[in-house]
N, C-alpha and C positions, 0 to 999 in steps of 0.2 A: 619541482617534481614531487618532493615529499608532501607538500601541502595538498597537491592534486590527489595523490594516492589516499591520504587521510580523508579528504572530503568524499572521494568516491566510495570508500569503504563505509563511511558513515551513512551515505545516501542509500546505497543498495541494501545495507544490512537492516534497514527499517522496512523493507518490502516483505511480502509474504512469500516464503519459500517452501515448496512442497517436495515430495520424495523424488530424488534423482535416480534414474535407472542405473543398474550396476554396470552396464556396458560403458556408459558415459564416465562413471567414476574410474573405471579401468583405463580408458583412453587418456583422461586428464592426468591420472597418476603417472602414466608412462611419459606424457608430455612434460610434466614438471619435475620428473625425477632427477636426482643429482647424478652427474656423470661418474662419480667415484663409486657408485653402486654396481658398476659393471664388473663382472667376475675377473676377466683376464686383460683389462685395459689399464695401462700405467700412464700417468700424466707427468709432464715436466714441471708443472707448477700447480696453481689453484684451479678453481672452476673456470671453464672456458679456455684453458690452456691447451696446447697440443697434446694429443693422446696417442699412444702406440699400443696396438692390439697384439698380444702374444699368440692369439688363436687366429689362424688364417681363415679368411672368408673372401668372397668374390669382390668386396669393396677394395681390396688391395691390388686388383688387376691393373688399373690404369692410373698413372699419375695425372693430376689436373682434371680428372673427370668428375662430373657432378658437383662442381664447386670445390673439389678437394685442394685446389690451389689456395683457397681461402680456408680459414679454420672452420671446422665442421659446423654447419648451420643447424639451428633448431628445426626439427621436423614440423611440417604443417599440422595444425590441429584440424581434424576433419569436420565437415559439416554435421551437426547434430541438431535435429529439430526437437526442441523442448516446448511442451505445452504449458509449462509453469516456470516461474523465475528460479534461477539457480545462482548461487554464489559460493565459490570455494576460495579460501584464503590459506596460504602457506608461507611461513617465514622461518628461516634457518639462519643461525649465527654460528661462527666457529673461530678458531684461532686465526691470527694474522688479519684481523678485521674482516673476516669472511661474512658476507651477507647474501642471502638468497631469498628473493621475494617472488611469489607466484600468485596471480589473481586470475580467476576465471568467472565471467558473468554472462549468463544467457537470459534474455528477456523476450517473451512473446509480445508482438505488436498487435496481432489479431489472432483469430483462430486459424489463419492461413499463412502467417509470416512471423519471423522472429529474427533477432540479431544476437550475436555473441561477441564479446571482447575478451581477449586474453593478453596478459602482460607478465613478462618474466624478466627479472633483473638479477644479475650475479656480479659480485665484485670481491676482490681478494687482493691484499697487499703483497702477496708473494712470500716465499720462504727465504729467498736470497735477494740481493740487491737488483734493482731494475727488473722485477718479475711480476709486477702488478697486472691484474686483468680486470676488465670491466665490460660486461655485455648487457645489451638491452634487446628484448624481443617484444614486438607488438603485432597482434593479428586481429583484424575485424572481419567477421563473417555476416552475411545477410542472406536470408532464405525467404522465398515466397512461392506459393502455389495458387493456381486458379481455383474457383469454386467447384468446378467439375473434376479437379485434380488431374487434368490431362496435360498440364504444362507447369513446369517449375523453373525457377531461376535461382542460381547460387552465385554469389559474388564475394570475393575476399580481397583484402589488402593486407600485405605482410611487410614488416620492416624488421631487419635484424642488423645490429651493429656489434662488432667485437673489437675491443681495443686491448692489445697485448703488448706489454713492454717486453723487449727482446734483449736478453743479456748474453746470448751466445754460449751459455754454460759457464762453468767455473774454469779458471785458467789451468789449474793443476788438480787432477783427481786425488792426488796424495793429500791435498788440503782437507779433503773430506775423510779419506780412509785412515790418515795418521791419527792414532789415539792421543798423541801428545799435543795436538793442535786444539785450540779452544773451539771445538766444533759446536758447542752449545749456542754460541752466538754466530749464526750463519752470515750475518752482515759483515763479519770480519774476513770472509773468504773472498779473495779477488775474483772478479768475473771478466769475461772477454769484451763485453760491450756495455758501456755505462749510459749511453744515450740513444739506444736503438728502440724502435717500436714498430708495430704494424697496426693498421686501421682498416678493417674490413666492413663493408656496408652492402646490404642487399635490400632492394625494393622489388616486390613481386605483386602483380595484379592478375587475378584469375576470374573468369566468368564462364559459367556452365549453364547452358539452356537445354532443357530436356522436354521432348514431346512424347506423350504416352498414347498408345492406342491398344485397347483390349478387344479382341475379336470375340472372346468368350471367357468363361472362368478358367479355362484350361490353356489359353493361349494369349500372349500379349506381345506387343511390339514397342520398342523404345528407340528414339532418335536423339543423339547428343550432338551439340555443337559447343566446343570448348575453345576459348580464346585466352591466351595468357601472354604476359610480358614480364620479364624480370631484368634487372640491371644489377650487376655485381661490380663492386669497386674495391680494389685493394691498393693501399698505400704502404710502402715500406720505407723507413727512414733510419739512417745511422750516421753518426760522426765517425769518420774513417779510422780503422785500426790497421796499421801497416802490417802487423804480424798475422792478421786474420784474413785479409783480402789480397788476392794476387793481382787483380786488375781493377782499374777505375776508368771506365770507358768514356764517361761524360763529365764527371766532376771529381776533382782530386781532393776536395775538402769534405764533402758529405755525399750521401746517397739519398735521393728522394724519388723513388721509383713508383710508378703507378701502372695499373693494368685495369682496363674496363672491358667487361663482357656484357653484351646486350643480346637477349634471346626473345624472339617473337615466334609464337607457335599457334597454329590453327589446326584443330583436330575435329574429325567427324566420325561418330560411332553409330552403328546400327545394331540393335539387339533383337533377337527373336527367342522367346522363352516359352516353355511348356510346363504345366503344373498338373498335379494330381492331388485333390483334396487340399488345395492351397499350398502344396509343397512343391518346390522347384524340382523337376526331374531332368530336364536338359535345356541347354541354352546355346545360342551361337551369337558371336559378336564379330562384325566386320568393321575395320577402322582404317582411316587414312589420315595422315597428318603431314604437314609441311612446317619446317622451322627455318628461320633465318637468324644467323648469329654474326655479330660484329665484335671483333677484337681490336682494341686500341691500346698501344703501349709505345711510348716514346714517338718515333717517327713512323711507326707501322700501323696502318689501318687496314684490316682485312674483313671482307664480308663473305660468308659461306652459307650455303643452303643445303637442305636434305629433304627428300620426299620418302615417306615410309608408308607401307601398306601392311595389313596383318589380318589374321583370323584367330579367333579364340573359340574353343568348344568345351562344354561342360556336360557330363553325364552323371547323374546322381541317383542313388537308390538308398534305402535304409541300411544296406550292407556295405556299400562302397561308393567312392567318388573318383571320377576320372576327369582330368582336364588337360588340354593341350593348347599351346599358343605358338603361332608362327609369325615372325616379324621380319620384313625384308625391305632393304633400301635400294630401289632401282635407279635413282638419280641423286646426284649431289656429291658433296665432298666425301661422304662415306658410302659411295656406290658399291653395291654387292655385299654390304654388311648384312648379316642375318642373326636372328636370335630365335632359337627353338627351345621350347620348354614342354615337358610332359610330366604330369604328376598323377599318382595313384594312391588312394587311401582305402583301407578295408578293415572292417571289424571281423576278425577271424572267429572270435567268440566274444562273450560279454566282457571278458577280462584281457583278451589279447588283441592288440591293434597293430596293423602294419601300414607303413607309408614309404613311398619311394618317389624320387623325382630325378629327371634327366635334363640337363641344360647344355646346349651347344651354341657357341657364338663365333662369329668372325668380327673382329673389332679393329676399326681404324682409330689410332690414338688421337686424342684431343689436339687441335691445331697448335696449342701452346707448346706441345712436345715437338712439333715440327720446327717452329720458328718462335724465337723469343729474344728480347733485348732488354738489358737493365744495366745499371752502372757497373756491376761486378761480373756479370755473365752475359754472353751473347752466343746464340747457337742458331744454325740453319741446317736441320737434319733431313736426311732421307730415311724415312721410317717405314718399317715393314708392318703389315697388318698382323694382328695376333689372333690365334685360334685357341679356343677354350672349351673344354668339356668337363662337366661336373656331374657326378652321380652320388646321390644322397639316399640312404636307406635307414629306417628306424623301426624297431619292434618294441612295443610296450607290453610287459607281462605284469599286470597288477601294479606292484610298486617298483618294478625294475624296467629301465629303458636302455636298450642297446642301440648304438648309432654307428654308422660308417659313412664317411665322406671321402670321395676320391676326386682329385682335381688333376687335369692334364693340361698343360700350357705349352703352346708352340710360339716361338718368337716373343718371349716376355721382354719387358722394358724395365730399366732401373737407372739409378744415378750413381756415378763414381764419386769419390771423395773430392775431386776437383770440380764438382758441380756439372759435369758433362753428362748429358742424357745418352743412354746407350740402348739401341734397338738391336736385339740379338737374333741369331738364327738357331738358337739352342732350344732345349725343352726343359720343363720342370714338371715333376710329379710330386704331389702331396697326398698322402693317405692318412686320414684321421679315423681312429676308432675310440669309442668311449663306452663307459657303463655308468649309469646313474641309478641310485637307490633313494627312494622317497618314502617317508612315513609322515602322515598327518593324523594325529589322534587328538582327543579332547584336550589333553594337557601337554602335548609335546609335538613339535615339528622337527623333523630330521631330514637332511638332504646331503648326500655325498656323491661326488662325481670324479671319475678318473679319465683323463684324456691322453692319448698317445698320438704324436705327430711325426710322421716320417716324411722327409724331403729328399727326393732324388733328383739327379741332373744338376743343372746350374743352381748354385746356392746363393740366391739373391734375397731371400725373405728372412733369413737368420732367425729361425723360430726355435723355441725350446722343444725338446723331444717329449717331455712329460709335463702335464699340467694337472692340477687337482683343485677341487673346490669342495668345501664342506661347511654346513651351517647347522646349528642346533639351537632351538628356542623352547623354553619351558613357559607354560601359560598358567597364570594365577587368575582364577575366575571367581568373581563375587557372586555368591549364591542368590542374593536378592536384587541384583541389578545387572545391567549389561556391561558393567565395568570389567576390563581385562588388563592384565599386566603381563608383558612379555620380557623375559630376560634371556639373552642368548649370546652366542659367539659365532663368528664367521672367519674362516681360514682360507686363504688362497696360496697355492704353492706351485712352483715351476722349477724345472731342471735348468742347468746352465745353458747359455746361448751367447753368441757373439753380439755385442752391442752395436746397433746402427748409429750413425751420426744424424744430426738434424741441422738443416740449413734454414735460418730465418729468412734469408733473402728470397728464396723461392718456395718456402714452406713445404719442403720435401725431405724424405728420409734417404740417407746415403749408405751404400753398402760399405762396411768397414770390418776389418779383422784385427783392429788394434787392441781391443780389450774384451775379455770374456766376463760376463756376469755369472757369478757362481750361483748354484742352486739356492733358493731362498723361499721363505714363506712370510705372509703378512696376516696377522691376526687382529680382528676388531671385536670389541665388546659393545653390545647394544642393549638398550632398555627402551621399551615402548609401552605407553599407557593409552588405552582407548576408553573414553567415557562418553557414551552416546555418540554425538557427532564431532567430538573433539579428540584429536590424537596428539600426544606429546611424546617426543622421543629424545634420547641422548645417546651419543656414540663416542667412544674413545677408539680412534683408528690407529692401526699400526702399533699396538701395545708392546710388541716385541722389538721395537726400534732400539738399536744399540746393544741388545743383550748378547749378540754374537759378533759384535764389531760393526763398523760402518762401511759396509761393502755392497750396498744395494743401490743400483742405478737403473734408470729408465732407458736412457740413451747415453752415448759417450759424452762425458762432461756434464750430465744432468742427473744428479742424485735424486732418488725418490724422496718424498716428504717424510720427515720424522714423525714421531707421535703427535697427533693433533686431536682436538675435541670439537664436536658438533652438538648443537641443541636446536630442536625444531618444534614448531607448532603448526598443526593443520586443523582448520575449522571449516566444516561444511555446514552451511546455513540451510536447514530443512524445517519443515512444518513439525 
């Protein structure tokens, strides 16, 4: 693999590379960014390990949904048609043999077609015993359009593999918190599982065919046919720990559980768009899709199907944008599920912007929540549908942004500490309010944000009430060149909250009230140099580690990483 990568870089770097548009740069940077750059997400180990978000969002609604049974997959890199060759190379190293390699290459085949390849590899030895991670991501895209530009085809192949060693956390939290213990050598701290691991694989194939018809310069029609297939595979292994597992249903010596999920989807979309002076003013989309899902685990093989119909409408003017989407499932496993969205954005003045959105859903939980069997846990549940309403509002006043998010949940789902899934008849209300102040001047960037989270009703998400984020960067500019040097600091802070537990067997978080994480902050120092198309950066993360004691945890029995170092290089090959 190392030889192949070296040869590939040598080959494409000798090609001619022209200017890459800024939108592509932004998308790729988001694609290849490191997870630990997220403001309020804490991780149990190194890159590609399990992360826990302290800031509630709709992704927390459903266990096992959208592949969440598997460690979070890398997002798809969208189709981007480039008329010129492009190569972007990024490499990052850090403590504990951390390595992050990202390569993106786009090459035109003709004036009507191109392909792109993207590769991402992350590996880390872990901060504690049996905590190594290794992930590989590969995606290939192909694009072609006809001479008259009335037909296009897009095809992609994606493979994602994540290997995580699972140690079940440390045996005793006091081994970390006790100042008399040799805590500098984390490998001396006993762990719960010495031979556990999980191996997740994803294969995904997607093809989109589009037919265009333009009645005039002010009206156009578009017809999409989308076909996709993906296969998700999860393997969990452990050598049994009698103190950790209550049941061994299939094997008393080891666990070797597998779960396979296959999804086939066929979707048809019809678009009708209107323009004024080549600017979109309104559009309507009608869609229908059918999906067939197969679950296989131990002796259970289940096939489910769903039929979905929907309508999307957009109205746009220079002053405001209005959009609404309605999605309904008339037939299938999730019969009578619906998803309603309405959004509104308006420029009140040149400096004042307003946005608001409303979301309402009826959700039938993933089939795995209904029925599942493994060596340690077996369940066959009667599950209630969940109802969700979310209202989001934001006002931007020059450098100040005010936000309010309100969530209402009926019949939420969660896991007990004994790994039992629970479908409730209760309600949960979460109200988030925040204020953000941003300054971006010639020699200074400053950003500070305060978040308040109120949780009412059933307390199953165990969130901190207060969160804060701040960053400050000073720029040194070279007068006779484009060279720039950034020096800065980033601080994340949160109030106390009850730590949740983590179950490696099912890759889910469990509600627990055993231990409370005290209020804490994490500070990082960063330095970045930009010289034409080359960016070099260095970061010392969690510089305040140990200054106020060792009492910082992500989850129960999973301490946060101590102070660590990163160094990175980004090289965009351009003309």
